[in-house]
N, C-alpha and C positions, 0 to 999 in steps of 0.2 A: 281306810279311815285314818285321818291325820289328827293326832292328839299331841299335847305338850309332853316333853320328855323329862320328867323329874328323875331323881336318883332311883336306885334299885329297890327302894322301900315299897313302891306301889306294886312291883312285880312280886316281891316277897309276900305281901299281903294276899295278892291274887293267887299265888301258889298255895297258900294255906287254905283258901276257900275251895280251890279246885281239888286239893287233897281230900277235903271233907266231902265234896261232891262225888268223887270217884268211890269213896267209902260208903255212899248211899244217902248223904244229907242234901236236901234240896237247896238251890241257890236262894230261894226266898227265905229260908231259915237261917242262912249264914252270911250272905253277902252284905245285907244292910248293916248288920252288927259289925262286920269287919271294916266297912268303909268309914264308920264313925271314928276309928283310930287314925285315919289319914287326914291331912290338910285338905280343904275343899278343892284346891286346884289339882290334887293328885287323884281324886276319886273317879273322875271320868275314865282315866286310863285303866285303873284297876277293874272297873266295871266292864269296860270293853274287852279286856283280856279274859275275864271269867265267862262272859256271854259268848265271846267268839270261840274260845276253846270248846265250850259245851256244844256250840252249833256244829263245829267241824270235828268233833272228837273221834268218830269212827275212822275218819281219814287220817287225822293226825296220829292216832294210836298205831295204825298200820305203819306209817312212816317211821315213827319212833322205834318200833320193833325192828325195822330194817337198819336203822342207824346205830343202834346199840350193839356192841359186840356180845354182851351178855345181859340178862335182865338185872334190874336194880333190886336190892334187898327190900323186903317189905317195910323195914323201918325207914327207908329213904323214899317213901311215897311222896313227900313234899318236893324232893328233887325231880321225881318223875313228872309231877305237875308243873314244875318250873321249866323243864325241857319242853313239855307240850306247849306252854305259852310262848316259849322261845320260837318254836316252829311256827306257831300262829302268827307271830309278829313278822317273820321273814316271808311268809306265804300270802298273808291277807291284809297286812297293814302298810300304810304308806309312811314307814319310818326308815331312815337311813340304816342300812344293814349293819354298819359298824357300831352305830349307837344301840341298836336292838341287842346285838351280841354283848357289847360291853356292859349294858345295864342289867341284862339277864345274868351275866357272870357275877356282877356286883350283888345281885339279889341272893346268890348262894351264900355270900358272907353275911347278909342280913338274916339269913335263916340259921346262922351259926354253923355252917358247913363249908368253910373256906377251902377245904381239901377237894371239893367238887368243882372248883373253878376250871381246872384243866379239862375235866370231862365235859362240862357244859360248852366250853369254848370249842372243843374238838367236834362235838356232835353238830353244833350249829354251823360251824365252818364247813363240815362235810356236806351238809345240805346245800350251802351256798355254792360249793364247787361242782356238785352234780345234781342240781335241783331237778332238771328235767327227768333224769333217770329215776329218782326217788318218787316223783309224782306219777310217772308212768307205771311204776311198780305198784303203787297204792291203787291207782285207777284200774288196774287189771282185775280187781275184785269189786263186785257190785257195792259192797259196803264202803269201799274207798271212793269209788266213782260218785256215788250219791250221798256219801257222808250220813248214812243211816244204818242202824243195826240190821244184821242179816235177817233176823226174825221178822222185823217190821217190814222190810222190803218184800219178803215172801207173802205176808198178809196183804200188803197193798196190791201185789200182783193178782192175788186171788179175788180181792174185793173190787178192784178197779183195773181189769185187764187191759183196757185201752187208754188208761190215763195215769197209770202208776208212776211212770217216769216223771211226768209233769208235776204230779203231786209231791213226789220225793224232792224234786228240785225246788218247788215252791216253798216247801217247809224249811229250806235253808236261807230264804230271803229275809232281809231285815223287814220287820213289820212297819206299816205306816202308823202314824199317830192319828186316831180318829176321835172326834168329839161328838157328843150327843147334846144337842141344843135343848135347853129347858124351854119348851115352847109355851109354858105357862107365863114365862117372863118376857120372851122375845122371839120373833120369828127367825127361822133359819137364815133367810135372806138378809134380814137386818143384822144378825150376828155376824154373818159372813162379811158384810160391809164394815162392821166394827173391827173385825180382825184385819181387814185390808187397811183401815186407817192406822192401825198399829204396825203396819209393814209385814203382816202375816198372811200368806196366800193359802186359801183353802178351797177345795173343790166339793161340789155337791155330789153325794152318792145316791144312786137311784133306788137302792133296795130299801132304805129307811128314810122317811121324811124328816128325820131329825139329825142325820149324819153329815158331818163335814170332815173331810180328810185333809190334814195339814200337809203342805209340801215338804216341810222339815219338822222332825220332832223337836220339842222344846220343853223345858221344865214347866210344870203346871203353874208355878208362881208367876210365869210370864204370860199365861193365857188370860186375856182380858176378861174380867168378871168371873173368873173361876171361883175365887173365895166367896163372892157374893151369890153364887148359885146359878149363874147364867148358862153354864155348860159343865159337862162331866166327860171324863175320858172313858170311852167304851167302844169296842170293835163294832163295826156295822153289822156283822153277823149276829152278835149278841143282841143288837137292837131290834132284831126281827121278832123277838118273843112277845113284846107288848102288843104289837099289831095282830099277831096270830091268836091272842086270847079273846078277841071279839068283845072288848070291854064295854060296859054300859053303866049308866047311873044306878045307884042303889045296890050294886053287886057286892058280895063278900068274896074277897080273893085271898087265897093262901099261896104264899111262896114258901114251899116246904124245905128248900135247901138254899137259903137266901144269901149267905155271905158271898162276896163282899157287899152286895146290895145294889149293883148296877141295874139289874132287871127289875128289882122291887121299886126302885126310884123311878125308872122309866114308866112302869105301870101307873104310879101315882101322877106322874106328869101327863100321861096320856088320857087319864080319866079322873079328873079332880072330884067328881061326884060319887065316887065309890062309897058304899056304906062303911067298908073297912078293908084295909090291907093288913093281913097278919103275916109277918115274916118270922120264920123259924130257922134256927141253925143249931147243930149239935155242939158247936164250939163257942164258948162264952166270949173268948177273945175275938174271934172272927165276927161274932154278932156285934161287937163293939164297933167294927168298921161299918156295918150297916147303919148303926145309930149315927155315926159321924157323917155319913153321906146323906142320910135323911135330914139331919139338922142343917147341914150346909146348904141344902136345896130348899129349906123352909117347908118341908113336907111333914106329914103325920102318918105314923104306922104303929101297929101293935107288935112289939118284939118279944119273942119267947125263945129260951133255950129248950131244945127238944130234939128227939131222934125220930126222923121220918120212918124208920124201920119199925119202931115201937111207939106209935103216937100215944101220948098220955098228957094229962094236965088240962088246963082251961082251953087251950087252943084246939085240942083234939076232941073236945066236947061239942064243938060247933060244926055246922055244915056250910059248905062253900059253893058259890055259883061257878067259880073258876079256880082251878088249881094249877100252879106252875110247878112242875117236878123236874128241876134241873139237876139230874142225878150225878153223884161222883162217878167219874169215868177215867179212861186212859189218857184223856187230854191230848190225843194224837193230832187233833185238828188245830191245836194252838201252839205247835212246836216253834213257829216263828217267834212267838213271844216268850216261850218257856223251853229253850233248847235243852235244858237239863233233863227233860223227859227222856231223851235218848239214852241217858245213863241210868235213870231211875226206874224205868219201866222194863218189865220182862215179859216174855211170851205167855207165861202161865198166868200173868195178871189179868188177861182179858177174860178168861173163863170165870175167875173169882169175882171180878167186877160185875160181870153179867149176872151172876147169882145174886149179888147184893142189890142190883137194880131191879131184878124181878121181885125180890122181897119187898123193896120199897114201893113198887107199883101196887102190889097186893095190899100193903098196909095203908096206903094213902087213899086208895080208891073209895073205901066206905065213907070218907069225909066229904065226897062230892055229892051235891044235891042231884036228884033226878032232873034230867033236862040240862044239867050243867056240863062243863067241858074241862078236861084235863089236857094240858100241854106237856108232853114228854119231851125233854131236851137233853142233849149231850154236846160236848165239844170233842167228840170222837169221830174218827174216820172208819171205825170197825163195824161191819154189819151185825156182828154178835151183840154189840151194845146198842144198836140203832134199829134198823127195820126188822131184824129177826126178833129182837126183844119185843117190839110192838106187835109183830105178827103173833108171837106166842101168847101175849097178853090178850089179844082180841079173840084168839081161838079158845082160851081158857075162861073167858069172862062173858057170861051170857048177856049182861046188860051193857056191854061196851060195843061201840060202833065207831069206825073211823069217820072223821070229817075230812075229806080230801083237801089238801092245800092247793089252791089255784094261785100260782104266782109265776112271775117271769124269772125270778132269781133261782139259782141253784139247780140241783139235779133231782128229778122225780125218782123215788124209790118205790118198791112194791107197797110199802106203807110210808107215808111222810115224805119229807124232802130234805136234801142235804146240800149245804154249801161246801165248797172246796177251798183250800188255802189259796189266796191270791185272786179269787174271782171277785171282781168289782171291789177290790181292796179288803175283802172279808177274810176272816179265818174260817176253819172248818167246823160247822155246826150242823146238828141234826135236829129236826123237829117233827113231831107227829101229834095231831089233834085227835083226841078220843072223847066221844060224847057218851054220857050215861043216859040210856033210852028208857 
């Protein structure tokens, strides 16, 4: 990727964000705040460095271990992050090598550590001198070859024995920018033509009747009609949820984990004659994002702060014809968009997340009317969070019955259906439809 080359300030800011990421802070929590301190022209480079290092971190980390004569001290974690982004520039970005080295060295001075200039220069030039050998050494280990944590690769092998390599590689690809057309306002074909008149090429995606994939990502400010509510940014896999709910006029629908509101808004766009859509989220700030999306699109929803594990309050006193339960999960299916998952998730997280998902299913099920349907959804690739979770619920719940998903997209599982990263432009999502008989 080719970007402008400002001074070392962008790299110093990126190093600070990456230091925090390695310490356990998500990019969503730190990157946006850090970018505000940079001039607009320098922000794309800093963002690219942060996302790129996160995407290739397992491989870069192995290389850095081989390049350093001895580990850096804990108090120099910012220098370690700076070295990682230096490696990323030389291996994955179309920048002149001399410029990448010089600006990364300069960034050490921006960090207040000019004494490290020689170290950074030496490490990066060592890679340039013997690049093939260091790459081969990293690729000799699966986590280096596939740039995925070892625990995740092992889980993928067990879950997807015939596809795990393709999945691991797909998770490292840059994601497409996909739009969801608001068909209350404009048809997908007419909006595609409007994009073309603005010089923006987009292709129709077959899995969702509202999805358009742009040939190149662009800021939402440049998307025609975005501010007026003609379209939203949403992965095509996430757009499957509204269609699976089998919506109809007069229904009451609960979106029990609604933030940031993409699926809730798509439900409202898909069936404008609902009696009500109730959107609940445990986080007040994240619920604010739902409100912003609903207002931008000119829609109406009832918004409540609440915990789907312990339903209480006005929203929990109602009964619903449809429930969307998009549970908190490992998010391993969306690593293309959120590569920091590779650093933030641990093997032990899967079992803990599965316990929470089971509690949430049990707590929300009583809110579903008899004859109604619950759509269980995750953005995970792990069977423990997906089909095994659904199987366990069906076995334990006398009035629950699967409604099989008949579709051309994704992979059939023992219960429900799964999309895999990269399939028809989609991320990895799991869906299971459960009826209350």
